C-alpha positions, 0 to 999 in steps of 0.5 A, spaced: 976 186 588 972 185 595 977 183 601 971 178 604 968 172 600 961 173 602 957 179 604 951 180 609 944 181 605 936 179 605 934 172 605 927 169 605 929 167 613 932 174 615 939 176 614 944 170 611 951 171 608 952 171 600 958 169 595 961 175 592 966 171 588 966 163 587 968 159 594 972 152 593 970 146 596 974 145 603 975 152 604 974 155 610 968 162 609 967 165 616 969 163 623 963 162 628 966 166 634 963 169 641 965 168 648 965 162 651 959 160 656 960 154 661 954 149 660 950 153 667 952 159 663 949 157 656 942 155 660 940 160 663 941 164 656 937 160 652 932 161 658 931 168 656 932 165 648 937 166 645 938 162 639 945 164 637 948 159 642 953 153 638 955 147 643 962 145 642 962 140 646 958 138 654 963 142 657 963 149 652 958 153 648 959 159 643 955 165 645 954 168 638 949 173 639 955 179 638 954 183 632 961 182 630 960 174 629 959 174 622 958 167 622 951 168 626 949 170 619 948 163 615 942 161 616 940 153 616 938 149 610 936 142 609 940 141 603 947 145 606 953 148 601 957 149 607 959 145 614 961 147 621 967 144 623 972 145 630 979 147 629 984 150 634 978 150 640 973 155 635 968 153 629 970 155 622 964 154 617 967 151 610 965 150 604 961 142 602 962 144 595 964 150 590 959 156 591 957 160 586 956 168 586 950 170 589 948 163 592 947 163 599 952 160 605 948 155 608 949 149 613 944 144 617 943 146 625 942 139 627 936 135 630 936 139 636 935 145 633 929 143 628 926 139 634 927 145 638 924 151 633 920 147 629 915 144 633 909 142 630 911 144 623 913 138 618 918 143 615 922 148 616 924 155 612 930 153 608 929 153 600 930 147 599 924 145 604 920 151 600 921 148 593 920 140 595 913 144 599 912 147 592 913 141 588 909 137 592 903 143 592 904 142 584 903 135 584 897 135 588 893 141 584 896 137 578 894 130 581 886 134 582 885 137 575 886 130 572 882 127 577 876 133 575 877 131 568 877 125 569 871 125 572 867 130 567 870 125 562 865 119 566 860 123 568 859 126 560 859 118 558 854 117 563 850 123 560 851 120 553 850 112 555 843 114 559 841 118 552 843 112 548 838 108 553 832 113 552 833 113 545 833 105 545 827 105 549 824 110 544 824 106 538 822 100 541 816 104 543 815 106 536 816 099 532 811 096 537 806 102 537 807 100 528 806 093 530 800 095 533 797 098 528 800 094 523 804 098 519 812 098 518 816 104 521 823 105 521 827 108 526 830 114 525 839 115 527 
């Protein structure tokens, strides 16, 4: 039996945490660890494009960039299955619901993260947003096909109506000619 309830594996957005065995609701999965930085130090790290900064409060920030910090591998999702909770001056990632084996462990990074890293994009790269985008694209594709089918039916109906009008004109011309010539002629059907 594995010692940890998770493993680090390949995700759609890079590396991620995946459950190895079932994780119960409200159970601490992993701690987000690293050196504590003051606000000024955190600003310097952010200027150097550090992506693993976790703000504890106005005064302290955790630098999660060391590789021994396994909490850094939990990815963002708009529909998370875990959440970060402050405990004893640190951050623990806790399950929001039961997590099945093989499921990726994710939490919502917050509005600031989305605003900073996803500028100009409407959706992030999490599985929930990808699924939503794919559903929307499928819906548009189906609507386009239905519109094309409706359009082709309308065109076919218009062509049929034009043919019927042409036949009617021909029939009336034939009748008029027959009257002129004094004989009775029936139109073909």
